[in-house]
C-alpha positions, -999 to 999 in steps of 0.1 A, spaced: 378 640 -699 356 629 -727 343 663 -738 311 652 -750 291 668 -721 296 700 -698 320 695 -671 302 683 -638 310 670 -606 329 637 -603 324 612 -577 356 599 -560 355 566 -580 366 558 -617 354 531 -640 383 509 -630 370 512 -594 340 493 -604 329 458 -602 324 440 -636 286 442 -633 287 477 -623 308 486 -652 285 468 -675 254 485 -660 271 520 -661 282 517 -696 246 506 -706 231 534 -688 255 558 -708 249 541 -740 210 545 -734 213 581 -725 233 587 -757 214 564 -782 182 557 -765 167 520 -764 167 510 -801 203 523 -806 218 509 -773 201 475 -771 226 454 -791 256 468 -773 239 467 -739 230 430 -743 266 421 -752 281 440 -724 257 428 -696 262 393 -711 299 394 -707 294 405 -672 272 375 -665 240 396 -663 210 377 -676 192 390 -706 161 392 -682 177 424 -668 174 444 -699 134 450 -698 135 464 -662 166 483 -669 149 499 -699 118 505 -679 139 523 -652 158 545 -678 127 551 -696 114 569 -665 139 599 -674 121 603 -708 88 615 -690 80 654 -690 92 670 -658 119 645 -652 154 662 -646 181 647 -665 211 631 -642 246 639 -654 256 609 -675 291 608 -689 299 593 -723 306 558 -726 344 561 -731 348 586 -700 368 571 -672 355 592 -645 320 587 -629 298 617 -621 281 620 -587 248 613 -605 260 580 -621 274 569 -586 241 577 -570 221 555 -597 245 524 -589 242 530 -552 203 532 -553 203 496 -572 227 485 -546 205 501 -518 174 482 -532 194 448 -535 203 454 -498 166 460 -488 168 497 -484 144 508 -513 139 542 -492 173 552 -502 169 545 -537 136 565 -536 154 595 -520 183 595 -545 156 593 -576 132 619 -558 155 646 -571 150 637 -608 119 623 -612 82 634 -606 59 613 -584 45 588 -610 78 584 -628 95 578 -593 69 549 -586 76 534 -617 112 538 -614 113 522 -580 92 492 -592 117 487 -619 147 490 -597 130 463 -575 126 441 -606 161 445 -617 176 440 -582 155 408 -583 173 397 -616 208 406 -604 200 388 -570 190 357 -589 221 355 -608 240 361 -576 253 396 -586 253 419 -556 264 455 -563 286 470 -534 271 502 -516 293 532 -524 272 556 -505 268 582 -530 242 598 -511 267 613 -491 282 629 -523 252 650 -529 255 682 -514 242 718 -516 262 743 -539 278 758 -508 284 724 -491 319 709 -485 345 706 -510 351 676 -532 379 665 -511 356 666 -480 330 645 -500 356 620 -512 368 615 -475 331 612 -464 327 584 -490 352 563 -477 
């Protein structure tokens, strides 16, 4: 446990379960939420480069993350960069990008709809499509982890039920 944010709902995956590209993207997202664009840019660039993600991915990634800075956006639960556990919201972010890559932008829109107002949602889906195209061009394909199944009402199934549904 990193202890830098309140205890939240975890997905059944840890950072060790992720592909190299997923780890780099997740770490970049965590750094951005912690330090903002200017504070995270250098470390994000290095992390993405090590994973083979082209620098051209930074602009759509920053555009995507910037949609959470708009008024009315609900902030997803993003863990600290050192946390080994993945929150349900982080899993949903990765799964939405994988869905876009797989040609299912509607799933991505549904996942982001719970955080963003309509105009920001349009901007986010455009940025995701561009980021997905950059990853496709680099032959980096994110696996679907079906995080949407993990999003349940407060009186829904237990974490064990959700983990089994995700497999």
